[in-house]
N, C-alpha and C positions, 0 to 999 in steps of 0.2 A: 439531949434528944428532943426536949420540948421546944427549944429554940429552932432546931432543924425542922420540926413539924410546922411551926408558925411560918417560917420562911418558905417552905414548900407550898403552904396554903395561899400565901400572898402571891407567889409566882403563878399559881394556877388561876387565881382570880384575875390577875393582870393579863394573862394570855387570853382569857375569855372575854374581856371587856371590848376589844375591837369588833368582835362578831356581833355585839349588841347595838352598835352604832348604825343608824339608818342613813344610808347615803342618799343625797339629794339627786333626783333625776331631772336633768335640764332638758326640756323639750326642744326638738329641732326647730329652727327658725321658720316662721310661717310667711310665705310669699303673699303680699297684699298689694293690690293695684292702687296707685295714688289717684283718687277720684276727685280732682279739683274742678271747681266750676266758677264762672264769672260772667258777667254781662256788662258791657259799656256801650253807650250810644247816645245820640241826641234825639230827644222826644220833643217835637215842636220847638226845637232850638235849645232846649235845656238838657244839659248833660245828666244822664242817669247811670248809676253804677251799682252793681250788686257784686260783692266779693265773698267768697266762701269764708265762713267763720267770722264774718263781720256783721254785726246786727242780726245774728241768727240765720244768715243765708247759707244755703246748701242746695244740692241738686237731688232729684229723685227720678226714677225711671217710670214712664207712663206709656207702656206699649198697648196696642189694641190689635186683636187678632180676629180674623174672619175665617173660620174653619169650614171647609166644604168637602163633601164626598168626592173622591176621584170619579171621573177625570177632570172635574171642575177645579181649577187652581184655588188653593187657600192663600190668604193674604196676611201679611204682618206689617203694621204701621208702627214705627219706632217713635218714642217721645221722650223728651227730657224737660224738666221744669226746674227753674232756679227760683226758690222761694225762701221766705223767712218765717221763723216761728214767732216773730214779733211784729213784722211789718206787713201791710197789705200788698205793696208793690211786688210784682213777680213777672217772669217771662217764661213762656212755654214754646218749645219747638216740636212740631210733628213732622215726620218725614216718612214717606212710603211710596209704593209698597213693595215689599219683597214677596214674590209669588213662589209657591212650592207645591209639590204633590204630596198630600197627606198619606197616601197609600205607601209611599216610599219612606217618609220620615214624619213622625208625629208633630215635630216642630223643626224649623230651620236648623241645620247643623252649624257648627262654628265656621266651617269653610264657606258655606252658603252666605252666612252673615258677613264675613270678612270680604268675600269676593264681591258681593252686591254693593257694599259701601265703597270699596275701592274703585268701582266703576264710576263713582260720582266724585272722586277726589280731584280737586283743581278743575272742575268742570262746572259751567253755569247750570244752576238748578232752577227750574221754573216753580212758580207758586201754584198751589193747588188747594182748593177748599177741602178741609178735613185732612189734608196731607195725603190724599188718596193717590196722587201721581206726581208728587213733588213735595214742597215744603209749605207749612203754614205756621205763621207767627201769631201767638196770643199774648197780648200785653195786658197786665192787670195793673190798674192805676192805684193811686194812694187811697182811693175810696173803695177799693176792692171790685171795681167795675172792669169787665173783660172787653177788650177790643181785639178784633180778628182781621188778619190780612185777607185779601180776596184775590182769586186767581185772575179776575177780569181786569185788574188795574194795570195800565201800561207803565213802562219805565221802571218797574221794580226789578231787583236782581238779588241773587244769592249764590254763594260759592262755599264749598266745603274743603277743608284741609284736614286730612286724617293724620293725627299726631301719633297714633300708636294703637295696636290691638293687643290686649293683654287679658290674662285670666288669673283668677285666684280661687280660693275655696268658696267664694260667694257667687261666682259667675264669670261670664265672658263679656268683655267690654271693648267698645271702640271709642277711643278718645279723639275728639275732633275740635276744630275751630270753624265756626260758620260766620261769614261776613255777609251783611245784607243791607238793603235799603228798601223801604216799603211804606205804604199807608196801612193803618189798622183802623177798623171801623166799629161803631156801635150804633144802635137806634136810641135816640133820646126819648125817654119815656114820657116827657112832658109834651114834646112837639111831634113825636112819632116820625121824626126826620132823621136821616143818616148824618152822623158826625164822624170826622176822621182825625187821626193824629198821624204826624209824619215822623217816621223813625229813619234817621240818617246815620251812616257810618256805624251801624250796629254790629257788634261782635259778641257772639256767644261762644264761650269755651266750656265744653261740658263733655258728656259721654252718653252713648246708647248702651243698653244692656241687651244681650241676645234674648 
């Protein structure tokens, strides 16, 4: 009888053990947009290249909004900057503006964002100071000095190619490639005279965030 009692006890413990095991919960896969960024171009004849994850380079979103009460349109200027956490050299693209009625939507919707950028796909884009009605290029040199494009310069050109429009849990994005040729300018602090750099065959691969 004692043997039977011990056997029954072991059996009961064995049956109870599986219920004590905590099962691992595997989360569902998270959809993430692949936000790659790069720049290549010739600055005064010297090739300059920034590549994501090389020398600390990556892109960040730099949008600027101008909110106005209806019926005055509000404006959004989109920006992307490819910069390094180690190097001074960087490049920034500003592009605007998307206009919308704030009484209808507090910010542009995804469809507004996508539709507006699609209207510029494979179409020549003019240069505009501050990117208010076109594109502006800011080039930051090895000394950290900023040089800006000017809308008044003749012979410059820019074109956008939309590579995709995707969303994840961090936001809504338009992935693009921008090809351009332009001059960028600064005022020399010693002479107080304008100086320029010539950027040829420039190509920015990056993204705008809604």
